[in-house]
NUBA-505519 format. One record per atom (N, C-alpha, C): residue in one letter; atom name; x, y, z. Coordinates in steps of 0.001 Angstrom, whole numbers, plus 500000, padded with zeros to 6 digits. Each point is the difference from the previous one (the first is absolute). Layout:
BEGIN
<r><rest>a</rest><atom>CA</atom><east>X</east><north>Y</north><up>Z</up></r>
...
//
This chain:
BEGIN
<r><rest>m</rest><atom>N</atom><east>505129</east><north>512698</north><up>496932</up></r>
<r><rest>m</rest><atom>CA</atom><east>499521</east><north>499499</north><up>501277</up></r>
<r><rest>m</rest><atom>C</atom><east>499789</east><north>498489</north><up>499917</up></r>
<r><rest>a</rest><atom>N</atom><east>500256</east><north>499346</north><up>501073</up></r>
<r><rest>a</rest><atom>CA</atom><east>499823</east><north>498556</north><up>500080</up></r>
<r><rest>a</rest><atom>C</atom><east>498516</east><north>499646</north><up>499952</up></r>
<r><rest>y</rest><atom>N</atom><east>499729</east><north>498769</north><up>499661</up></r>
<r><rest>y</rest><atom>CA</atom><east>498625</east><north>499508</north><up>499994</up></r>
<r><rest>y</rest><atom>C</atom><east>499567</east><north>499723</north><up>501432</up></r>
<r><rest>k</rest><atom>N</atom><east>498704</east><north>500058</north><up>500226</up></r>
<r><rest>k</rest><atom>CA</atom><east>499425</east><north>499688</north><up>501312</up></r>
<r><rest>k</rest><atom>C</atom><east>498785</east><north>499117</north><up>499757</up></r>
<r><rest>i</rest><atom>N</atom><east>499752</east><north>499079</north><up>500915</up></r>
<r><rest>i</rest><atom>CA</atom><east>498873</east><north>499077</north><up>499878</up></r>
<r><rest>i</rest><atom>C</atom><east>498837</east><north>500507</north><up>500846</up></r>
<r><rest>s</rest><atom>N</atom><east>498840</east><north>500135</north><up>499359</up></r>
<r><rest>s</rest><atom>CA</atom><east>498817</east><north>500517</north><up>500686</up></r>
<r><rest>s</rest><atom>C</atom><east>499311</east><north>498910</north><up>500824</up></r>
<r><rest>d</rest><atom>N</atom><east>498953</east><north>500409</north><up>500694</up></r>
<r><rest>d</rest><atom>CA</atom><east>499223</east><north>499066</north><up>500815</up></r>
<r><rest>d</rest><atom>C</atom><east>499186</east><north>499032</north><up>499155</up></r>
<r><rest>e</rest><atom>N</atom><east>499993</east><north>500182</north><up>498687</up></r>
<r><rest>e</rest><atom>CA</atom><east>499315</east><north>499078</north><up>499096</up></r>
<r><rest>e</rest><atom>C</atom><east>500723</east><north>498654</north><up>499943</up></r>
<r><rest>c</rest><atom>N</atom><east>501218</east><north>499928</north><up>500501</up></r>
<r><rest>c</rest><atom>CA</atom><east>500837</east><north>498796</north><up>499967</up></r>
<r><rest>c</rest><atom>C</atom><east>499257</east><north>498799</north><up>500595</up></r>
<r><rest>i</rest><atom>N</atom><east>500042</east><north>498881</north><up>499259</up></r>
<r><rest>i</rest><atom>CA</atom><east>499368</east><north>498765</north><up>500479</up></r>
<r><rest>i</rest><atom>C</atom><east>501049</east><north>498986</north><up>500471</up></r>
<r><rest>a</rest><atom>N</atom><east>501240</east><north>500446</north><up>500132</up></r>
<r><rest>a</rest><atom>CA</atom><east>501109</east><north>499192</north><up>500513</up></r>
<r><rest>a</rest><atom>C</atom><east>500216</east><north>498699</north><up>499215</up></r>
<r><rest>c</rest><atom>N</atom><east>499909</east><north>500094</north><up>498675</up></r>
<r><rest>c</rest><atom>CA</atom><east>500176</east><north>498801</north><up>499174</up></r>
<r><rest>c</rest><atom>C</atom><east>501477</east><north>499708</north><up>499703</up></r>
<r><rest>g</rest><atom>N</atom><east>500850</east><north>501024</north><up>500099</up></r>
<r><rest>g</rest><atom>CA</atom><east>501426</east><north>499807</north><up>499773</up></r>
<r><rest>g</rest><atom>C</atom><east>500465</east><north>500174</north><up>498571</up></r>
<r><rest>a</rest><atom>N</atom><east>499093</east><north>500298</north><up>499079</up></r>
<r><rest>a</rest><atom>CA</atom><east>500378</east><north>500162</north><up>498595</up></r>
<r><rest>a</rest><atom>C</atom><east>501013</east><north>501122</north><up>499826</up></r>
<r><rest>c</rest><atom>N</atom><east>499835</east><north>501070</north><up>500734</up></r>
<r><rest>c</rest><atom>CA</atom><east>500915</east><north>501141</north><up>499876</up></r>
<r><rest>c</rest><atom>C</atom><east>501409</east><north>499627</north><up>500459</up></r>
<r><rest>a</rest><atom>N</atom><east>500096</east><north>499285</north><up>501102</up></r>
<r><rest>a</rest><atom>CA</atom><east>501304</east><north>499604</north><up>500533</up></r>
<r><rest>a</rest><atom>C</atom><east>500722</east><north>499070</north><up>499032</up></r>
<r><rest>e</rest><atom>N</atom><east>499259</east><north>499099</north><up>499371</up></r>
<r><rest>e</rest><atom>CA</atom><east>500601</east><north>499092</north><up>499029</up></r>
<r><rest>e</rest><atom>C</atom><east>500482</east><north>500746</north><up>498764</up></r>
<r><rest>a</rest><atom>N</atom><east>499315</east><north>501067</north><up>499626</up></r>
<r><rest>a</rest><atom>CA</atom><east>500339</east><north>500758</north><up>498792</up></r>
<r><rest>a</rest><atom>C</atom><east>501136</east><north>501000</north><up>500214</up></r>
<r><rest>c</rest><atom>N</atom><east>500267</east><north>500365</north><up>501233</up></r>
<r><rest>c</rest><atom>CA</atom><east>501003</east><north>501036</north><up>500285</up></r>
<r><rest>c</rest><atom>C</atom><east>501421</east><north>499498</north><up>499692</up></r>
<r><rest>p</rest><atom>N</atom><east>500694</east><north>500659</north><up>499064</up></r>
<r><rest>p</rest><atom>CA</atom><east>501342</east><north>499539</north><up>499616</up></r>
<r><rest>p</rest><atom>C</atom><east>501093</east><north>500269</north><up>501029</up></r>
<r><rest>v</rest><atom>N</atom><east>499710</east><north>500859</north><up>500983</up></r>
<r><rest>v</rest><atom>CA</atom><east>501012</east><north>500325</north><up>501017</up></r>
<r><rest>v</rest><atom>C</atom><east>499589</east><north>499552</north><up>501399</up></r>
<r><rest>s</rest><atom>N</atom><east>498947</east><north>499201</north><up>500099</up></r>
<r><rest>s</rest><atom>CA</atom><east>499504</east><north>499469</north><up>501283</up></r>
<r><rest>s</rest><atom>C</atom><east>499741</east><north>501093</north><up>501027</up></r>
<r><rest>a</rest><atom>N</atom><east>499369</east><north>501093</north><up>499559</up></r>
<r><rest>a</rest><atom>CA</atom><east>499715</east><north>501127</north><up>500888</up></r>
<r><rest>a</rest><atom>C</atom><east>498657</east><north>499858</north><up>500707</up></r>
<r><rest>i</rest><atom>N</atom><east>499264</east><north>498919</north><up>499722</up></r>
<r><rest>i</rest><atom>CA</atom><east>498661</east><north>499833</north><up>500565</up></r>
<r><rest>i</rest><atom>C</atom><east>499970</east><north>498813</north><up>500948</up></r>
<r><rest>k</rest><atom>N</atom><east>499499</east><north>500262</north><up>501203</up></r>
<r><rest>k</rest><atom>CA</atom><east>499906</east><north>498965</north><up>501033</up></r>
<r><rest>k</rest><atom>C</atom><east>498586</east><north>499978</north><up>500567</up></r>
<r><rest>e</rest><atom>N</atom><east>499617</east><north>498861</north><up>500557</up></r>
<r><rest>e</rest><atom>CA</atom><east>498687</east><north>499865</north><up>500618</up></r>
<r><rest>e</rest><atom>C</atom><east>499971</east><north>500758</north><up>501320</up></r>
<r><rest>g</rest><atom>N</atom><east>498984</east><north>500844</north><up>500169</up></r>
<r><rest>g</rest><atom>CA</atom><east>499810</east><north>500730</north><up>501247</up></r>
<r><rest>g</rest><atom>C</atom><east>498945</east><north>499320</north><up>500846</up></r>
<r><rest>e</rest><atom>N</atom><east>499508</east><north>500692</north><up>501016</up></r>
<r><rest>e</rest><atom>CA</atom><east>498993</east><north>499410</north><up>500886</up></r>
<r><rest>e</rest><atom>C</atom><east>498670</east><north>499779</north><up>499299</up></r>
<r><rest>t</rest><atom>N</atom><east>499540</east><north>500995</north><up>499226</up></r>
<r><rest>t</rest><atom>CA</atom><east>498699</east><north>499882</north><up>499346</up></r>
<r><rest>t</rest><atom>C</atom><east>500083</east><north>500069</north><up>498482</up></r>
<r><rest>k</rest><atom>N</atom><east>501122</east><north>500474</north><up>499466</up></r>
<r><rest>k</rest><atom>CA</atom><east>500186</east><north>500115</north><up>498561</up></r>
<r><rest>k</rest><atom>C</atom><east>501491</east><north>499981</north><up>499690</up></r>
<r><rest>y</rest><atom>N</atom><east>500328</east><north>499895</north><up>498732</up></r>
<r><rest>y</rest><atom>CA</atom><east>501403</east><north>500044</north><up>499609</up></r>
<r><rest>y</rest><atom>C</atom><east>500494</east><north>501443</north><up>500049</up></r>
<r><rest>e</rest><atom>N</atom><east>501303</east><north>500171</north><up>500229</up></r>
<r><rest>e</rest><atom>CA</atom><east>500576</east><north>501330</north><up>500119</up></r>
<r><rest>e</rest><atom>C</atom><east>501239</east><north>500114</north><up>499126</up></r>
<r><rest>i</rest><atom>N</atom><east>500209</east><north>501186</north><up>499439</up></r>
<r><rest>i</rest><atom>CA</atom><east>501147</east><north>500260</north><up>499135</up></r>
<r><rest>i</rest><atom>C</atom><east>501026</east><north>500830</north><up>500764</up></r>
<r><rest>n</rest><atom>N</atom><east>501243</east><north>499540</north><up>499996</up></r>
<r><rest>n</rest><atom>CA</atom><east>501092</east><north>500756</north><up>500611</up></r>
<r><rest>n</rest><atom>C</atom><east>500378</east><north>501104</north><up>499009</up></r>
<r><rest>a</rest><atom>N</atom><east>499686</east><north>501248</north><up>500339</up></r>
<r><rest>a</rest><atom>CA</atom><east>500232</east><north>501128</north><up>499096</up></r>
<r><rest>a</rest><atom>C</atom><east>501470</east><north>500186</north><up>499654</up></r>
<r><rest>d</rest><atom>N</atom><east>500885</east><north>499607</north><up>500903</up></r>
<r><rest>d</rest><atom>CA</atom><east>501437</east><north>500162</north><up>499748</up></r>
<r><rest>d</rest><atom>C</atom><east>500506</east><north>498996</north><up>498964</up></r>
<r><rest>e</rest><atom>N</atom><east>499305</east><north>498877</north><up>499849</up></r>
<r><rest>e</rest><atom>CA</atom><east>500411</east><north>498966</north><up>499054</up></r>
<r><rest>e</rest><atom>C</atom><east>499227</east><north>500054</north><up>498680</up></r>
<r><rest>c</rest><atom>N</atom><east>498839</east><north>500638</north><up>499987</up></r>
<r><rest>c</rest><atom>CA</atom><east>499145</east><north>500062</north><up>498819</up></r>
<r><rest>c</rest><atom>C</atom><east>500700</east><north>500756</north><up>498864</up></r>
<r><rest>i</rest><atom>N</atom><east>499985</east><north>499402</north><up>498797</up></r>
<r><rest>i</rest><atom>CA</atom><east>500621</east><north>500645</north><up>498840</up></r>
<r><rest>i</rest><atom>C</atom><east>498941</east><north>500594</north><up>499059</up></r>
<r><rest>e</rest><atom>N</atom><east>498759</east><north>500043</north><up>500460</up></r>
<r><rest>e</rest><atom>CA</atom><east>498897</east><north>500625</north><up>499276</up></r>
<r><rest>e</rest><atom>C</atom><east>499785</east><north>499417</north><up>498606</up></r>
<r><rest>c</rest><atom>N</atom><east>500136</east><north>498692</north><up>499862</up></r>
<r><rest>c</rest><atom>CA</atom><east>499869</east><north>499359</north><up>498684</up></r>
<r><rest>c</rest><atom>C</atom><east>498551</east><north>499716</north><up>499629</up></r>
<r><rest>g</rest><atom>N</atom><east>499112</east><north>499895</north><up>500997</up></r>
<r><rest>g</rest><atom>CA</atom><east>498592</east><north>499742</north><up>499739</up></r>
<r><rest>g</rest><atom>C</atom><east>499621</east><north>498547</north><up>499845</up></r>
<r><rest>a</rest><atom>N</atom><east>500943</east><north>499090</north><up>500171</up></r>
<r><rest>a</rest><atom>CA</atom><east>499704</east><north>498573</north><up>499856</up></r>
<r><rest>a</rest><atom>C</atom><east>498938</east><north>499548</north><up>500999</up></r>
<r><rest>c</rest><atom>N</atom><east>500026</east><north>500555</north><up>501192</up></r>
<r><rest>c</rest><atom>CA</atom><east>499021</east><north>499629</north><up>501026</up></r>
<r><rest>c</rest><atom>C</atom><east>498591</east><north>500419</north><up>499588</up></r>
<r><rest>a</rest><atom>N</atom><east>499880</east><north>501196</north><up>499458</up></r>
<r><rest>a</rest><atom>CA</atom><east>498690</east><north>500499</north><up>499574</up></r>
<r><rest>a</rest><atom>C</atom><east>499441</east><north>499157</north><up>498855</up></r>
<r><rest>e</rest><atom>N</atom><east>500846</east><north>499569</north><up>499085</up></r>
<r><rest>e</rest><atom>CA</atom><east>499559</east><north>499176</north><up>498889</up></r>
<r><rest>e</rest><atom>C</atom><east>499548</east><north>498613</north><up>500460</up></r>
<r><rest>a</rest><atom>N</atom><east>500651</east><north>499473</north><up>501043</up></r>
<r><rest>a</rest><atom>CA</atom><east>499690</east><north>498649</north><up>500477</up></r>
<r><rest>a</rest><atom>C</atom><east>498799</east><north>499938</north><up>500922</up></r>
<r><rest>c</rest><atom>N</atom><east>499650</east><north>501097</north><up>500629</up></r>
<r><rest>c</rest><atom>CA</atom><east>498947</east><north>500014</north><up>501011</up></r>
<r><rest>c</rest><atom>C</atom><east>498607</east><north>499868</north><up>499390</up></r>
<r><rest>p</rest><atom>N</atom><east>499202</east><north>499031</north><up>500479</up></r>
<r><rest>p</rest><atom>CA</atom><east>498654</east><north>499807</north><up>499457</up></r>
<r><rest>p</rest><atom>C</atom><east>498986</east><north>501037</north><up>500464</up></r>
<r><rest>v</rest><atom>N</atom><east>500330</east><north>500781</north><up>501039</up></r>
<r><rest>v</rest><atom>CA</atom><east>499052</east><north>501005</north><up>500507</up></r>
<r><rest>v</rest><atom>C</atom><east>500548</east><north>501422</north><up>499925</up></r>
<r><rest>a</rest><atom>N</atom><east>501100</east><north>500198</north><up>499283</up></r>
<r><rest>a</rest><atom>CA</atom><east>500610</east><north>501324</north><up>499793</up></r>
<r><rest>a</rest><atom>C</atom><east>500332</east><north>500717</north><up>501311</up></r>
<r><rest>a</rest><atom>N</atom><east>500509</east><north>499251</north><up>500975</up></r>
<r><rest>a</rest><atom>CA</atom><east>500345</east><north>500613</north><up>501285</up></r>
<r><rest>a</rest><atom>C</atom><east>501294</east><north>500830</north><up>499948</up></r>
<r><rest>p</rest><atom>N</atom><east>501062</east><north>499563</north><up>499311</up></r>
<r><rest>p</rest><atom>CA</atom><east>501201</east><north>500823</north><up>499964</up></r>
<r><rest>p</rest><atom>C</atom><east>499835</east><north>501181</north><up>499038</up></r>
<r><rest>a</rest><atom>N</atom><east>500444</east><north>501180</north><up>500440</up></r>
<r><rest>a</rest><atom>CA</atom><east>499933</east><north>501191</north><up>499147</up></r>
<r><rest>a</rest><atom>C</atom><east>501156</east><north>500919</north><up>500364</up></r>
<r><rest>a</rest><atom>N</atom><east>500433</east><north>500793</north><up>499023</up></r>
<r><rest>a</rest><atom>CA</atom><east>501060</east><north>500972</north><up>500250</up></r>
<r><rest>a</rest><atom>C</atom><east>499450</east><north>501101</north><up>500877</up></r>
<r><rest>e</rest><atom>N</atom><east>500800</east><north>500433</north><up>500932</up></r>
<r><rest>e</rest><atom>CA</atom><east>499566</east><north>501097</north><up>500879</up></r>
<r><rest>e</rest><atom>C</atom><east>500296</east><north>501320</north><up>499357</up></r>
//
């Protein structure tokens, strides 16, 4: 399953910068992961300072 970003997101952009396939974009209130592009590598979860991205 693709990763999903929880409401804990502080919109810092660390996850988007870490994503090797550019599957993460800024949403209205938090960053969002395109499930069709996510390769489930976990780079976003490692980069996030508040542990917002998690595997579903």
